[in-house]
N, C-alpha and C positions, 0 to 999 in steps of 0.2 A: 641705668634705667632698664627695667626688665622688658623683654619684647612681649607684645600683646599676644594672646593665644590666637592661633589661626582658626578660621571658620571650618567646620568639618568639611572634608573633601566630598565633593559631589559624587555619589555612588554610581552615577551614569558615566560610563567610560566609552566614548565613541570608538576609540582604538579597539577595545574588546569586541564590540558589535562588529566592526569591519573584520576582525580576525575570525570571528564565528562565521560570518558570511563567506569569507575565503574557504573555510573548512567545508561548508555546505557545498561550494562549487567544486572543490578538489575531490570530495568523496561521493558526490552525486546524491547526498541525502537532501530531503525536502524540508527538514526542520531540525533544530538542535536547541537544547535547553541547558543552561549552566546555573547552578546555585551555589552560592558561597555565603554562609551566614544569612544575613537579612537580604542580601542582593540575589535577585533571580532574574536572569535575562533568557528570553526565548526568541530565537531568530528563525523565521520560516520564509520560504519562497513559494509563491503560487505556481502550480503546475498547470499549463494551459493545454497540454496535449491529453486527449482521451486515450484509455488503454486500447490497444489494438488486439483484436481477436483474429487469429489465423484461421482461415476457412479455405475450403477447396476452391481452386480458380474457377471463375465464371467462364462459360464457354465464349470462344473468340467470336466476335461479330464484326464483320468488315463493313465499313460504311465510308462513304466519300468524305474527305476532310472537311468540306463545306458543311456537311450535315452533322458533324461532331459538335456537341454543345458542352461547355465546361460544366463540371460537377459543382454543385453548391454545397456549402457546409450543412445545410439543413436536411439534405437527402440522406436517408439511412444507408448503410452499406448494403449492396445487393446481395451479398452472399453471407450475411450475418447469420450465425447459427441461432436457432430458436432455443430459448431458455426453458427448462422445466418449470412446472408450477410448483410453488412452495415459497418458503421464507429464506432469503439470502442470509448467509453468515458472512459478515464483512470483516475485513482486517481492521483491528483497532489502532494500528500503527504501521509505520513504514519499516520494512525490513526483508528478511529472507525467510520464506516459508519452508517448513519441512513437514512431510507427511507421515514420518515415522520417528520414534524417540531416538533412534541412533542408526547409523549407516548399516544396512543389511538386515535390520529388524523388520517385522511386519508393520504395515501401516496402521495408524491409530484407527482409521475407519475406511471402509470401501463402499462403493455405490451399492445399495441394497441393504446395508446394515441398519439396524434399529439402534438408536442412541437415546440416552437419557439427558435431561437438562443438566448442564454442568460437566458433562463428560468431555474430556479433552479430545478435540478433533484434529488439531494441528498444533505446530510450535512455530512462532515467528521469532527469528533471532533479530534483535535490534540492539546495536551498541554493545555487542558481546554478551547479551543477556538473553536467555531462552525464556520466552513468554508463551505459556500454554494458552490455546484459544479454545474456550469451552463452548459446548452446544448451548445456545440461547433458550432451546425448548427441546422437549422430547419429540421424536419422530423418526422418519426413515430418511437416510441419505439418498437423495434422488440424483444428485449430480455433483461432482467435484470439478471446480472451474480452473484449478491451478495445477502446476506440475511441481514435483519435488525440487527444492533448492532454487526456486524461481523468485526474483525480487517482487515484492508486492507493495502497493501504496496504501495509505490510509483510506479507509472506505471501500476498497476493492473487494468485489464479491469473491468469496473463496469456495463456497459450496451452497447447495440448495437442500433445505430439509423440508420434507413434505409431511 
């Protein structure tokens, strides 16, 4: 008697999801997506820490320990730098940002440069792929908020165009 055909295998593989989650943890990435034929799996972890902007230290104030009050999460940082007015150019992905096309070359843009919509402002390297970041509109570069070769997160502001 011939054996009955098996039902098609469930395309969801919990071991693969666990393996992808392990890769996220090992590499420090916040999301990973794998596609094979009809199967597409995206694993992402939620980041709860807000980006930290380094600013000049606040002056030292000496107070009695009893007068010290704990800081609350709702209070804005006392020494947060003021942002320039204009539209933020945000990172469309997690990766490493580069301000010039190759090491030693001139940067794509500098503060004060006038740019056209679609002009390349930066490159974000993600998973060994160099992704150009275009200007969303024409205008003047008012502020660049990142350093060369710095890791960036999805949605992180990169520059201000006025």
